[in-house]
C-alpha positions as CSV (number, residue, x, y, z in Angstrom):
1,M,-11.5,-5.0,-0.6
2,I,-15.4,-3.4,-1.7
3,K,-14.5,-1.3,-4.1
4,L,-16.6,2.3,-3.1
5,A,-19.3,2.7,-5.5
6,A,-20.8,6.5,-6.4
7,A,-21.3,8.1,-3.5
8,G,-23.1,11.6,-2.5
9,A,-23.0,14.6,-0.5
10,L,-26.7,17.4,-0.4
11,L,-25.7,16.0,3.5
12,I,-28.4,16.0,5.7
13,G,-26.6,15.7,8.4
14,A,-22.6,15.1,9.8
15,V,-22.3,12.3,12.7
16,L,-19.0,12.1,14.6
17,V,-19.3,9.8,17.1
18,A,-16.3,8.9,18.9
19,V,-16.8,5.9,21.0
20,T,-14.0,6.9,23.7
21,P,-12.2,4.7,26.0
22,A,-13.6,4.4,30.2
23,A,-10.6,3.6,31.1
24,A,-6.6,3.5,30.4
25,A,-6.7,-0.6,29.7
26,T,-9.6,-0.1,26.9
27,A,-8.3,-2.9,24.3
28,C,-9.2,-0.2,21.9
29,D,-10.4,3.4,20.9
30,V,-12.8,3.6,17.7
31,T,-14.1,7.1,16.0
32,Y,-17.0,6.8,13.9
33,T,-18.2,8.9,11.7
34,A,-21.6,9.1,9.5
35,N,-22.4,11.5,6.7
36,Q,-25.5,11.0,6.4
37,W,-28.9,12.0,3.8
38,S,-33.0,10.6,3.3
39,T,-32.3,7.4,3.3
40,G,-28.1,6.6,3.0
41,F,-25.2,7.9,4.2
42,T,-21.3,7.1,4.0
43,A,-19.1,6.3,7.1
44,D,-15.3,6.3,8.0
45,V,-14.4,4.5,11.1
46,R,-10.6,4.6,12.5
47,V,-9.7,2.0,15.4
48,T,-6.8,2.3,17.7
49,N,-5.6,-0.8,19.1
50,N,-4.3,0.0,22.9
51,G,-3.2,-4.0,23.2
52,A,-0.6,-6.1,22.1
53,P,0.7,-6.2,18.6
54,I,-2.0,-7.8,15.9
55,S,-1.0,-10.1,12.8
56,G,-4.6,-9.6,11.8
57,W,-6.6,-7.6,12.5
58,V,-11.2,-7.3,11.9
59,V,-13.8,-4.7,13.8
60,T,-16.9,-5.6,14.4
61,W,-20.2,-3.8,15.5
62,T,-24.1,-4.2,15.7
63,Y,-26.5,-2.0,14.1
64,T,-30.3,-1.4,15.9
65,G,-31.7,0.0,12.8
66,D,-31.5,-1.5,9.9
67,Q,-28.4,-0.4,8.5
68,R,-27.0,-2.1,4.8
69,V,-23.8,-1.9,4.1
70,T,-23.9,-1.2,0.3
71,S,-19.8,-0.6,-0.8
72,G,-17.1,-0.2,1.4
73,W,-12.6,0.5,1.2
74,N,-9.2,0.3,2.3
75,A,-11.6,-3.7,4.1
76,Q,-13.0,-6.7,3.8
77,L,-16.7,-5.2,4.6
78,T,-19.9,-8.0,4.7
79,Q,-22.7,-8.2,6.5
80,S,-24.8,-10.6,8.7
81,G,-28.6,-9.4,9.5
82,S,-27.3,-6.6,12.0
83,A,-23.5,-7.5,12.6
84,V,-21.1,-5.9,10.2
85,T,-17.4,-7.7,9.6
86,A,-14.5,-5.3,8.5
87,A,-11.1,-7.6,8.3
88,A,-7.4,-6.3,7.1
89,P,-7.1,-6.0,3.6
90,S,-4.5,-8.2,2.5
91,Y,-2.0,-5.2,1.9
92,S,-2.1,-4.0,5.5
93,T,-2.3,-7.1,7.7
94,A,0.0,-5.8,10.9
95,L,-1.8,-3.3,14.8
96,A,1.4,-2.6,16.3
97,T,0.9,-1.2,19.7
98,G,-0.7,2.0,19.3
99,A,-1.2,1.6,16.1
100,S,-4.8,3.1,13.9
101,A,-6.3,1.7,10.8
102,G,-9.0,3.5,9.4
103,F,-11.6,2.1,6.3
104,G,-14.7,3.4,5.5
105,F,-18.0,2.3,3.6
106,Q,-21.3,3.7,2.4
107,A,-24.7,1.7,3.2
108,T,-28.6,2.9,3.2
109,Y,-30.8,3.0,6.0
110,S,-35.1,3.5,6.2
111,G,-36.6,5.7,9.7
112,T,-33.8,6.8,12.3
113,N,-29.9,5.9,11.5
114,P,-28.0,5.4,15.2
115,A,-24.7,5.4,15.6
116,P,-23.4,1.2,16.4
117,A,-22.0,1.4,20.0
118,D,-20.5,-2.1,20.5
119,F,-17.4,-2.5,18.2
120,A,-15.4,-4.8,19.1
121,L,-11.3,-5.3,18.0
122,N,-10.8,-9.5,17.3
123,G,-13.3,-10.4,19.5
124,V,-11.7,-7.4,22.4
125,S,-15.0,-5.0,23.2
126,C,-13.7,-1.3,22.7
127,N,-15.0,-0.7,26.1
128,G,-16.8,3.2,26.1
129,D,-19.4,5.3,26.4
130,A,-22.1,5.4,24.1
131,P,-23.1,6.8,20.6
132,P,-25.3,9.6,20.8
133,T,-28.2,9.5,17.8
134,S,-28.5,10.7,15.0
135,T,-32.2,11.6,13.5
136,P,-33.0,12.4,10.2
137,P,-34.9,15.4,9.4
138,S,-38.4,14.5,8.4
139,T,-39.0,15.0,5.5
140,P,-36.2,14.9,2.3
141,P,-34.5,17.4,0.7
142,T,-36.8,19.2,-2.0
143,S,-33.4,19.5,-4.2
144,T,-34.0,15.1,-4.4
145,P,-36.3,12.8,-4.4
146,P,-36.6,9.8,-1.6
147,S,-35.7,7.8,-4.2
148,T,-33.1,9.1,-6.4
149,P,-29.4,8.5,-4.3
150,P,-27.4,12.1,-3.9
151,T,-25.0,12.2,-6.8
152,T,-22.3,15.2,-4.9
153,T,-19.5,13.1,-3.6
154,P,-18.2,14.1,-0.1
155,P,-15.3,15.3,1.1
156,Q,-12.1,13.3,0.1
157,N,-9.6,12.1,3.1
158,G,-7.2,14.8,3.7
159,C,-8.3,17.2,1.7
160,D,-8.2,19.9,4.7
161,S,-7.4,23.9,4.3
162,G,-4.0,24.0,2.6
163,V,-4.5,21.0,0.1
164,R,-5.3,20.4,-3.3
165,C,-8.4,18.1,-4.5
166,D,-9.6,17.0,-8.1
167,G,-11.2,13.8,-7.8
168,F,-12.9,14.5,-11.3
169,E,-15.8,15.4,-10.0
170,G,-16.8,18.1,-12.6
171,T,-13.0,19.7,-12.6
172,Q,-12.1,18.0,-15.9
173,A,-12.0,21.3,-17.6
174,A,-7.7,21.3,-15.4
175,W,-6.5,18.3,-17.0
176,T,-5.3,18.2,-21.0
177,A,-4.4,15.1,-23.1
178,T,-1.3,15.1,-24.1
179,Y,1.4,12.3,-26.4
180,P,5.0,13.0,-25.1
181,D,7.2,12.7,-28.9
182,C,4.5,10.6,-30.3
183,S,1.4,9.2,-30.9
184,G,-0.6,6.1,-31.3
185,A,-3.1,3.6,-29.4
186,G,-3.1,5.5,-25.9
187,K,-6.8,6.8,-24.7
188,A,-7.6,9.2,-22.3
189,A,-11.0,9.3,-21.1
190,F,-13.6,10.4,-17.9
191,D,-15.2,7.0,-16.7
192,T,-18.6,7.3,-15.0
193,A,-18.9,3.5,-14.6
194,V,-15.6,3.0,-12.3
195,A,-14.0,5.4,-9.5
196,H,-12.7,5.4,-5.9
197,S,-15.1,7.9,-4.2
198,G,-18.0,9.4,-6.0
199,S,-19.0,8.9,-9.8
200,T,-16.8,9.7,-12.0
201,S,-12.7,8.6,-12.3
202,L,-9.8,9.5,-15.4
203,R,-9.6,6.2,-17.1
204,I,-5.9,5.7,-19.3
205,D,-6.0,2.7,-21.8
206,G,-2.1,2.2,-22.9
207,A,-1.0,0.2,-25.7
208,A,2.1,-1.5,-26.0
209,G,5.2,0.3,-27.5
210,Y,6.6,3.1,-27.2
211,C,4.4,5.9,-29.4
212,N,1.1,4.2,-27.5
213,H,1.2,6.4,-25.1
214,V,-1.3,9.5,-23.4
215,F,-1.0,11.0,-19.9
216,M,-3.7,13.3,-18.5
217,R,-1.7,17.2,-18.1
218,N,-2.9,19.7,-15.0
219,T,-0.8,22.4,-14.0
220,A,-2.7,23.4,-10.9
221,L,-2.7,21.1,-8.0
222,L,1.4,22.2,-7.9
223,P,2.0,24.7,-5.4
224,A,4.4,27.5,-6.2
225,G,7.3,27.7,-4.3
226,A,6.7,24.4,-1.6
227,S,9.6,23.3,-1.1
228,A,8.3,20.0,0.7
229,L,5.3,18.7,-2.1
230,F,3.2,15.5,-1.1
231,V,0.9,13.7,-3.5
232,R,-1.7,12.1,-2.7
233,Y,-3.5,9.4,-5.8
234,W,-5.6,6.0,-6.1
235,V,-4.9,4.2,-8.6
236,R,-6.7,1.1,-9.7
237,H,-4.8,-1.0,-12.6
238,T,-5.9,-4.2,-14.5
239,T,-2.2,-6.0,-15.7
240,A,1.0,-6.6,-13.5
241,L,3.6,-4.6,-14.2
242,P,6.0,-5.9,-16.8
243,A,9.8,-6.7,-16.8
244,A,10.4,-3.9,-19.4
245,H,10.3,0.3,-18.2
246,T,7.6,1.7,-17.9
247,T,5.6,5.0,-17.3
248,A,2.6,6.4,-15.1
249,V,3.3,9.8,-13.2
250,A,5.6,12.0,-14.9
251,L,6.3,15.8,-13.0
252,R,8.3,18.5,-15.5
253,D,11.4,19.6,-13.5
254,A,12.2,22.8,-14.8
255,N,15.9,22.4,-12.9
256,D,16.7,19.5,-15.5
257,G,15.9,20.9,-19.1
258,N,12.8,20.5,-18.7
259,R,13.3,16.6,-18.6
260,D,10.8,14.4,-16.9
261,L,11.3,12.9,-13.1
262,R,8.6,9.3,-13.6
263,L,7.1,6.9,-11.7
264,G,6.2,3.7,-13.0
265,G,7.4,0.1,-12.6
266,Q,10.8,-2.0,-13.9
267,N,11.6,-5.7,-13.4
268,G,7.8,-6.1,-12.2
269,A,7.5,-3.6,-9.4
270,L,7.5,0.3,-9.0
271,Q,10.6,2.4,-9.6
272,W,11.2,6.3,-9.8
273,N,13.0,6.7,-13.3
274,R,14.7,10.2,-14.2
275,A,15.3,11.2,-17.9
276,S,18.1,13.8,-17.7
277,D,20.5,10.6,-17.1
278,D,18.4,7.8,-16.9
279,A,19.1,7.2,-13.3
280,T,16.3,4.2,-11.3
281,L,15.5,4.3,-7.6
282,P,15.6,1.8,-6.2
283,E,18.8,0.2,-9.0
284,Q,17.8,-2.1,-10.7
285,S,19.6,-5.4,-9.4
286,P,17.6,-8.4,-8.3
287,A,18.7,-7.1,-4.1
288,G,17.6,-3.6,-5.7
289,V,14.5,-4.8,-7.4
290,A,13.1,-7.2,-4.2
291,L,13.3,-3.7,-1.9
292,S,10.4,-2.4,-4.2
293,A,7.0,-3.3,-4.5
294,P,4.4,-4.6,-7.0
295,L,1.5,-2.6,-7.8
296,P,-1.5,-5.4,-6.8
297,T,-3.5,-5.4,-10.0
298,G,-7.6,-5.0,-9.7
299,T,-7.5,-3.2,-6.5
300,W,-8.0,0.3,-5.5
301,N,-4.1,1.2,-4.1
302,C,-3.2,4.5,-2.4
303,V,0.2,5.6,-3.7
304,E,2.1,8.5,-2.1
305,F,5.4,10.1,-2.1
306,K,6.6,13.1,-1.4
307,V,9.6,15.1,-3.3
308,D,11.9,17.6,-1.2
309,Q,12.6,20.5,-3.9
310,G,15.2,22.0,-1.5
311,N,17.8,18.4,-1.0
312,G,16.4,16.3,-3.7
313,T,15.1,13.8,-0.7
314,M,12.4,11.5,-1.6
315,Q,10.3,8.6,0.2
316,T,7.3,7.0,-1.6
317,W,4.2,4.9,-0.3
318,L,2.0,1.8,-1.3
319,N,-1.3,1.5,0.4
320,G,0.1,3.4,3.5
321,T,3.9,1.7,4.1
322,S,6.8,3.5,2.9
323,V,8.8,1.7,0.3
324,P,12.3,0.7,1.1
325,G,13.7,0.7,-2.4
326,L,11.2,4.1,-3.3
327,L,13.0,5.9,0.0
328,Q,16.5,8.4,-1.2
329,D,17.7,10.4,2.0
330,G,20.4,11.9,0.2
331,V,23.5,8.8,1.9
332,P,24.0,7.5,-0.8
333,T,22.9,3.8,0.1
334,H,23.7,0.5,-2.4
335,D,21.6,-1.2,-4.7
336,I,18.8,1.9,-3.5
337,D,19.8,5.6,-4.1
338,G,23.9,4.8,-5.7
339,Q,23.0,6.1,-8.4
340,W,20.6,8.1,-7.8
341,L,23.2,10.6,-5.8
342,N,25.8,10.5,-8.9
343,R,25.0,14.1,-9.3
344,T,23.7,17.4,-7.3
345,W,20.0,16.9,-8.3
346,R,17.3,20.1,-6.7
347,P,14.2,19.8,-8.8
348,A,11.3,22.6,-9.3
349,L,8.0,20.5,-10.5
350,T,5.8,22.3,-12.5
351,D,3.5,19.9,-13.7
352,L,1.5,16.5,-12.2
353,R,0.6,13.9,-15.5
354,L,-1.3,10.8,-15.0
355,G,-0.8,8.9,-18.0
356,W,0.4,5.1,-19.3
357,E,3.8,5.0,-20.8
358,S,5.8,1.5,-22.2
359,Y,9.1,1.8,-24.0
360,G,8.5,-2.6,-24.9
361,E,5.8,-4.6,-23.6
362,G,3.4,-3.7,-21.3
363,A,0.0,-2.9,-22.4
364,D,-2.4,-2.0,-18.9
365,T,-5.9,0.1,-18.6
366,L,-5.0,1.9,-15.3
367,W,-8.4,4.3,-13.5
368,Y,-7.4,7.3,-11.3
369,D,-8.9,8.9,-8.9
370,D,-8.6,11.5,-5.6
371,V,-5.6,13.3,-6.6
372,A,-4.0,15.1,-3.7
373,V,-1.6,17.8,-3.7
374,G,0.1,19.4,-0.7
375,T,3.0,20.4,1.6
376,A,2.5,18.3,4.2
377,R,1.9,14.0,3.9
378,I,-1.8,13.5,3.1
379,G,-2.7,10.4,3.8
380,C,-4.9,7.6,2.5
C-alpha cells in the first residue's frame, strides 16, 4: 500500500462524480469524489461489485488530462501514462456480490482536471453515464502560490456530524504525555515526517521493559453519557507483536476502580486486557489466540472498536474486518470470552490514551493518526 503524503485543503473545487449503472445488469458501480486546488487534488473512490464474488479485485481507469498519481491509501496504486491501476491491498482482497471497497489517492494536474469515465473492475467495464468535467479557477488562490502545495488537510473519512475527530493537525494541546506508575525511555512526539493523512502524526517510541512506556492522553474525545462508544484510529508500527503482553491503547474505567481497559497484544496477536482482574479477550489458549489477528507491520492499519457501556459487549475490526477473537457478545464462548464474562462488567470510560507499554520484551515504534470517536461505527 502506498503511504499518503501530506495533503492539502484550501480547496478551490470539490467534485463528486458518481458513475452509476445504465441498467441493472451493470457489472459494478463507482463513485469518484475529487477535492481539488490549483495544481493538485485528492480523490476518494468506492467500487461496488454487482457480479459474482471476487477473490482479488483490481480497478482501472484512464485520465484524459495530465493527472499524475503521487500517493495513495487502501490500495496498491500504479500509473503508466494516463492509465491508472488500483489493486486490492493484501489485507482486504475479497469483494462479495453487492460488497464495496474504498480507497483514495493524491495527484497533481495542470490545466483542467476532467474526471475519468471508463472505470473497470477486473477488466469488466462499469458501464454508466459519462461524468461531468471540472475546471479549476483561472487564477490560483492568493494565499497559496502556484508552486507551493496546500498545507491544510482534507477532512478525515467518517468525520461527519456527531463524530469527534483529531488528526493532530493543530490540535496537539488536547493531548498530554503520561507515564503510568513510572517513567523511563519511552518517548512521544508529534511527527511531521510520517502521516496517514495531512502532515502530522503522533509518534511513540516505546522501549522494552515495564517502566519504558509512554502514552498521550485525551479527555475531550469521548462523548459524555454515551452508551455505545465507537473509536477508530490508524496505526503504523515497526516490530511484530511479541509473545509478551503489551498495551497500545488504554481507557480509564471509572466503574472499575479507575483501572484500565487495555488493547494491545500477547502471543503475537491482538488482545484486550482488563487491568482489574487481568482477564483477556480472547483467552490465551492456542485456539483463542488463533481467533485473533496479528497487527501487520510497516503499513498503516485501520483499527476500530466498540465498547457498549450499557451492557458490556465489545467488538473490534482490523482494516474493516471484524476479528472473531475480539468479539464479546455477552454469551460465554470457550477460548474467546468465557474468562471475560466471569463477572458483571459495565464500564464508564473517561479518557483515551495512545502509546506503548510492554511488560517484558517488546520495544516498538508506532505512529497514530486520524483518530475518531462517535456513537455509531465510523469506518475506515
